[in-house]
C-alpha positions in Angstrom: 332.4 98.6 191.3 332.0 96.6 188.2 328.6 95.2 189.4 327.4 98.7 190.1 328.3 99.9 186.5 326.6 96.8 185.0 323.5 97.3 187.1 323.3 101.0 186.1 323.6 100.1 182.5 320.9 97.5 182.7 318.6 99.9 184.5 319.2 102.6 181.9 318.5 100.2 179.1 315.2 99.0 180.8 314.0 102.6 181.3 314.9 103.5 177.7 313.0 100.5 176.4 310.0 101.2 178.6 310.0 104.8 177.5 310.1 103.8 173.9 306.8 101.9 174.4 305.0 105.0 175.8 303.1 107.4 173.5 304.8 110.7 172.7 304.3 113.3 175.4 301.8 116.1 174.5 303.2 119.6 174.8 301.0 121.9 177.0 301.5 125.6 177.8 301.6 126.6 181.4 298.4 128.2 182.5 298.2 131.9 182.0 297.8 133.9 185.2 294.9 136.4 185.2 296.1 139.9 184.7 295.6 142.3 187.6 293.7 145.4 186.5 295.9 148.4 187.5 294.4 151.9 187.9 297.7 153.7 188.4 298.5 156.5 185.9 297.4 159.7 184.2 294.0 160.0 182.5 292.0 162.6 180.7 288.4 162.7 179.4 285.1 164.4 178.9 281.7 164.5 180.6 278.2 165.8 180.2 275.2 166.0 182.4 272.6 168.2 184.1 272.8 170.7 187.0 270.1 171.9 189.4 270.8 174.9 191.7 269.3 175.4 195.1 270.3 179.0 195.9 268.6 180.4 199.0 267.9 184.1 198.3 266.6 186.9 200.6 265.8 190.4 199.4 265.3 193.0 202.2 264.3 196.6 202.4 265.3 198.3 205.6 262.3 198.4 207.9 260.3 196.1 205.6 261.5 192.6 205.0 260.7 191.4 201.5 261.0 187.7 200.6 263.0 184.5 201.3 262.9 181.9 198.5 265.0 179.6 196.4 266.4 180.3 192.9 266.8 177.1 191.0 269.0 177.6 188.0 269.0 174.4 186.0 270.3 173.2 182.6 272.9 171.2 180.8 276.7 171.0 181.5 279.6 169.7 179.6 283.4 169.8 180.1 286.6 167.9 180.5 288.7 166.4 183.3 292.3 165.3 183.9 293.8 163.4 186.8 296.2 160.9 188.2 295.5 157.7 190.2 297.7 155.7 192.5 296.6 152.1 193.3 297.8 150.6 196.6 296.9 147.7 198.9 295.4 148.6 202.2 295.5 145.2 203.9 292.1 144.2 205.0 290.5 146.7 202.6 292.4 145.2 199.7 293.3 147.4 196.7 292.5 151.1 197.2 292.6 154.0 194.7 294.0 157.4 195.7 293.8 160.1 193.2 293.6 163.8 192.2 291.3 165.3 189.5 290.7 168.7 188.1 287.8 169.6 185.7 286.3 172.7 184.0 282.7 172.8 182.9 280.7 175.0 180.6 277.1 175.4 181.9 273.8 176.7 180.7 272.1 176.8 184.1 269.6 179.6 184.6 266.4 180.6 186.6 264.4 183.4 185.0 260.8 182.5 186.2 260.9 183.9 189.8 258.7 187.0 190.0 257.4 188.4 193.3 255.3 191.4 194.4 256.1 193.4 197.5 256.0 196.8 199.2 256.4 199.7 199.1 254.9 200.7 195.8 254.0 197.9 195.3 257.2 196.8 193.8 257.2 193.9 191.3 260.6 192.2 191.3 261.9 189.7 188.7 265.0 187.6 189.3 267.6 186.2 186.9 270.3 183.9 188.2 272.9 182.2 185.9 275.8 179.8 186.3 278.0 180.1 183.2 280.9 177.9 184.1 282.5 176.2 187.1 285.7 174.3 187.9 286.8 171.9 190.7 290.1 170.5 192.0 289.4 167.3 194.1 291.0 164.3 195.8 289.5 160.9 195.2 289.5 157.8 197.4 287.9 154.5 196.2 287.6 150.8 196.8 288.7 148.7 193.8 287.1 145.5 192.6 289.1 144.5 189.5 288.1 146.9 186.7 285.6 148.8 188.9 286.2 151.5 191.5 283.5 153.1 193.8 284.8 156.4 195.2 284.2 159.5 197.2 285.6 162.9 196.2 286.0 166.3 197.7 287.9 169.6 197.2 287.8 173.2 196.0 285.2 174.7 193.7 285.1 178.0 191.7 282.4 179.4 189.5 281.0 182.5 187.8 277.5 183.4 189.2 275.4 186.2 187.9 272.4 187.6 189.8 270.0 190.2 188.5 267.0 192.0 190.0 264.7 194.0 187.8 262.1 196.1 189.7 259.0 198.0 188.5 256.8 200.3 190.6 253.2 200.7 189.7 253.7 200.3 186.0 256.7 202.6 185.8 260.0 202.1 184.0 261.9 199.0 185.1 265.3 199.3 186.8 267.9 196.6 187.1 270.7 195.7 189.5 273.3 193.1 188.5 276.0 191.3 190.4 278.4 189.3 188.2 281.4 187.8 190.0 283.3 184.7 190.8 282.4 182.6 193.8 284.5 180.0 195.5 283.7 177.2 198.0 283.9 173.5 198.4 282.7 170.4 196.5 281.9 166.8 197.7 280.5 163.9 195.9 280.7 160.2 194.9 280.7 158.0 191.9 281.5 154.7 190.2 284.0 154.2 187.4 284.4 151.0 185.4 286.4 149.6 182.5 284.9 149.7 179.0 287.7 148.0 177.2 291.4 148.7 176.6 292.3 151.9 178.5 288.9 153.4 178.3 286.6 153.7 181.4 283.2 155.2 182.0 281.8 156.8 185.1 278.6 158.1 186.7 279.0 160.8 189.3 277.2 163.2 191.6 278.8 166.5 192.9 277.5 169.0 195.5 278.9 172.5 195.2 278.6 175.1 198.0 279.7 178.4 196.6 279.1 180.4 199.8 277.0 183.4 200.7 277.1 186.8 199.1 275.3 190.0 200.2 274.9 193.0 197.9 273.6 196.5 198.9 272.0 198.6 196.2 269.3 201.2 195.5 266.5 200.7 192.9 263.5 202.9 192.4 264.9 205.2 195.0 264.6 202.4 197.6 267.8 201.2 199.4 267.8 197.4 199.8 270.0 194.3 200.0 270.1 191.0 198.2 271.6 187.9 199.9 272.2 184.7 198.1 273.8 181.4 199.2 274.6 179.4 196.0 274.5 175.6 196.0 274.6 173.3 193.0 273.7 169.7 192.5 275.6 168.2 189.5 274.7 164.8 187.9 277.0 163.7 185.1 278.5 160.8 183.1 282.0 160.7 181.8 284.5 158.9 179.6 288.2 158.6 180.5 291.3 157.4 178.6 294.0 156.1 180.9 297.6 156.6 179.8 299.1 154.4 182.5 298.4 151.1 184.2 297.4 147.7 182.9 294.2 148.3 181.0 294.6 146.2 177.9 293.0 143.0 179.3 291.8 140.2 177.2 288.0 140.2 176.4 286.0 139.0 179.4 282.9 136.9 179.3 279.7 138.6 180.3 278.4 137.9 183.8 275.2 135.9 184.1 272.6 138.5 185.1 269.5 136.5 184.5 267.0 135.7 187.2 265.3 137.3 190.2 267.1 139.7 192.6 266.1 141.9 195.6 267.9 144.5 197.6 267.9 147.9 199.3 269.3 151.4 198.6 270.0 154.8 200.1 270.5 158.2 198.4 269.7 161.8 198.2 266.6 163.7 196.7 266.8 167.2 195.2 263.6 168.7 194.0 262.9 171.4 191.5 259.3 172.5 191.9 258.1 175.5 189.8 255.2 177.0 191.8 252.8 179.9 191.8 250.3 181.7 194.1 247.6 183.7 192.4 245.2 186.1 194.4 242.9 187.8 191.8 241.4 190.4 194.2 244.8 191.9 194.9 246.2 191.4 191.4 248.9 189.1 192.9 250.7 186.5 190.8 253.7 185.2 192.6 256.0 182.9 190.7 258.7 181.1 192.7 260.4 177.7 193.3 259.9 175.2 196.1 263.0 173.1 196.6 262.6 170.1 199.0 265.8 168.2 199.5 266.8 165.4 201.8 267.6 161.7 201.9 265.7 158.6 200.7 266.0 154.9 201.3 264.0 151.8 200.4 263.9 148.4 198.7 263.8 147.1 195.2 262.9 143.8 193.5 263.5 142.8 189.9 264.0 140.2 187.2 266.5 140.1 184.3 266.6 138.3 181.0 269.9 138.0 179.1 270.9 137.6 175.5 274.7 137.4 175.1 276.0 140.7 176.6 272.6 142.4 176.5 270.4 142.5 179.6 266.7 143.3 179.7 264.9 143.6 183.0 262.0 144.8 185.1 262.4 146.5 188.5 260.1 148.0 191.1 261.0 150.0 194.2 259.4 151.9 197.1 261.2 154.7 198.9 260.8 156.7 202.1 262.1 160.2 201.8 262.9 163.2 204.0 262.8 165.8 201.2 261.5 169.1 202.6 261.5 172.8 202.0 260.2 174.9 204.9 262.2 178.1 204.2 260.2 179.7 201.4 258.3 182.9 202.4 256.8 185.4 200.0 254.4 188.4 200.1 256.7 190.7 202.0 257.2 188.2 205.0 256.5 190.9 207.6 254.6 190.1 210.8 251.5 191.6 209.2 251.6 190.0 205.7 253.2 186.7 204.6 252.7 183.4 202.9 255.0 180.7 204.3 255.4 177.2 202.6 256.3 173.8 203.9 256.6 171.3 201.0 257.4 167.6 201.5 257.8 164.4 199.6 257.3 161.6 202.2 257.5 158.7 199.8 257.6 157.6 196.2 257.7 154.4 194.2 258.7 153.4 190.6 258.0 150.5 188.3 260.6 150.5 185.4 262.1 148.6 182.6 265.9 148.3 182.3 268.1 147.7 179.3 271.8 147.2 179.7 275.1 145.9 178.3 277.5 143.7 180.4 281.2 144.5 179.9 282.7 141.5 181.8 281.1 141.7 185.3 280.0 145.3 185.0 276.5 146.2 183.8 275.9 149.6 182.2 272.1 150.3 181.9 269.4 152.8 181.1 266.0 152.7 182.9 262.5 154.3 182.6 258.9 153.8 183.5 256.1 154.8 185.9 256.5 156.8 189.1 254.0 157.4 191.9 254.4 159.4 195.2 252.8 161.6 197.9 253.1 165.3 197.7 252.3 167.4 200.8 252.2 171.2 201.1 251.3 173.4 204.1 250.7 177.1 203.4 250.5 179.5 206.4 249.2 183.0 205.5 248.5 186.3 207.2 246.9 189.5 205.8 246.8 192.9 207.4 244.0 192.9 210.0 243.2 189.2 209.5 244.2 186.2 211.7 246.8 183.7 210.6 245.4 180.8 208.7 246.9 177.4 207.7 246.0 175.3 204.7 247.1 171.6 204.2 247.1 169.9 200.9 248.0 166.2 200.3 248.0 164.5 196.9 249.1 161.1 195.6 250.5 161.8 192.1 251.5 159.6 189.2 254.1 160.4 186.5 257.2 159.0 184.9 260.9 158.4 185.6 264.0 158.0 183.5 267.6 157.4 184.4 270.7 155.2 184.2 273.4 153.5 186.3 276.2 151.0 186.8 276.0 147.6 188.6 279.0 145.5 189.6 279.9 142.6 191.9 280.3 143.5 195.6 282.7 141.5 197.8 283.6 144.1 200.4 286.1 142.7 203.0 285.1 139.2 201.8 281.7 139.5 203.6 279.6 139.1 200.5 279.6 136.3 198.0 279.5 136.3 194.2 275.7 136.6 194.2 275.9 140.2 195.7 276.1 143.3 193.5 276.3 147.0 194.1 274.7 149.6 191.9 274.8 153.4 191.6 272.1 155.2 189.6 270.5 158.5 188.8 266.7 158.9 188.4 264.7 161.8 187.2 261.1 161.6 188.6 258.3 163.9 187.3 255.1 163.7 189.3 253.2 166.3 187.3 251.4 169.4 188.5 248.9 169.9 191.3 246.5 172.9 191.6 244.5 173.8 194.7 242.0 176.6 195.2 241.2 178.0 198.7 240.2 181.2 200.5 241.9 182.9 203.4 239.8 184.3 206.3 238.1 187.4 204.9 237.2 185.9 201.6 240.3 186.3 199.5 240.1 183.4 197.0 243.5 182.2 195.7 245.1 179.4 193.7 248.3 177.5 194.5 250.0 175.4 191.8 253.2 173.4 191.9 254.9 170.9 189.6 257.0 168.2 191.3 260.4 167.2 189.7 262.8 165.1 191.7 266.5 164.3 191.0 267.5 161.0 192.8 271.1 159.8 193.2 271.4 156.5 195.1 273.5 153.5 195.8 272.1 150.0 196.5 273.0 146.4 197.1 271.2 143.5 195.3 271.1 139.7 196.1 270.8 137.6 192.9 269.2 134.2 193.3 271.0 133.2 190.1 274.6 134.2 191.0 276.4 136.4 188.4 279.5 134.9 186.9 282.3 137.1 188.2 285.4 137.4 186.0 288.7 137.2 188.0 291.4 139.9 187.8 
């Protein structure tokens, strides 16, 4: 026992002496774990954007069908939203957002240019459709990548829609019928929301509202008739939210490295707003209406970015195939004896644009604009009393401009994509200018058709960056 005590004392003395010869130990903090961005909690905010209607309208006089056409009320919107998010883990899907949101929007959307000439009389009818405000209550489901969520949304929609028809017979006094009432229906859409700093987030969003079909019976100029409208709206908007819950106050994050070449593909929707006219001088006809091709688009893009700190400057070119088409418009009474039917298409388009953006961590917010080019095709099928049916085909390649904006973020869905993949969601407005064609129907009636092509594009794409972005961890 004594030997053990002596040996222990000697060992302790040796260790103490050895330790005394070592330099003092430096104090280091334990590494700080990266905070996990949490979307859970209440939020409120505001938004602004642009709306384009596509309301299929038919006016009929018993025994004499009148016209079928699209009213395209369009204009600015602004409003506010409030909602609640739950963030949960869905296993292989990773973190998922479940939420509810309600919004109310003031709108200045209106179409007053449609004016058509029919029978009996002849009757000249002018149309005025307005959307003053609308509101939605929706659910949201999204996939979360740190401080970014890509989501789909759907729910209930309600709006106030006003339709007016003003008719004049052979230069007489005008008479007006007005229907002013609420419409309800459904809404679906998608978007991307990303952190801006602190508890602030920004989003870009597309909504499609279907407000149902309404039929009104009335009498004007001693003529009984009906007006049927199916009201559909396309809403493009950006928003700003302040979240009252969750962990949003993260430390400043280094900007991702966006510099270098990239290429990728995209898919989306096309909604056109094409003010058009058909003039037939010999019959004193001047029909003003809208062609409204809509459909899907898909294609590829390639680009190059330069970066200075958080600022990103780039060039991008893309080419798109499109299914946008309107084959429902019929004017000039649309009876078996007299009609003018239209089939308008946009088979493809391309853009070459500059981009300027700001990187907040690994999220890039950007604006874009440049040159646009595309093919515009129109088929007009006409018949006049006593004359055979004739078809005219017009095809033009048109140049114009495009402007828009979007959000681009890292994309690592189910771990199938590496850090050099990103996803983007963007809106583009494409203006391909006006085309005018002069032709003559069998029998020698010269006429002129004119249309201006305006496209609203909302699309989502994937990019592969040859110089991988630096992805901040959350």
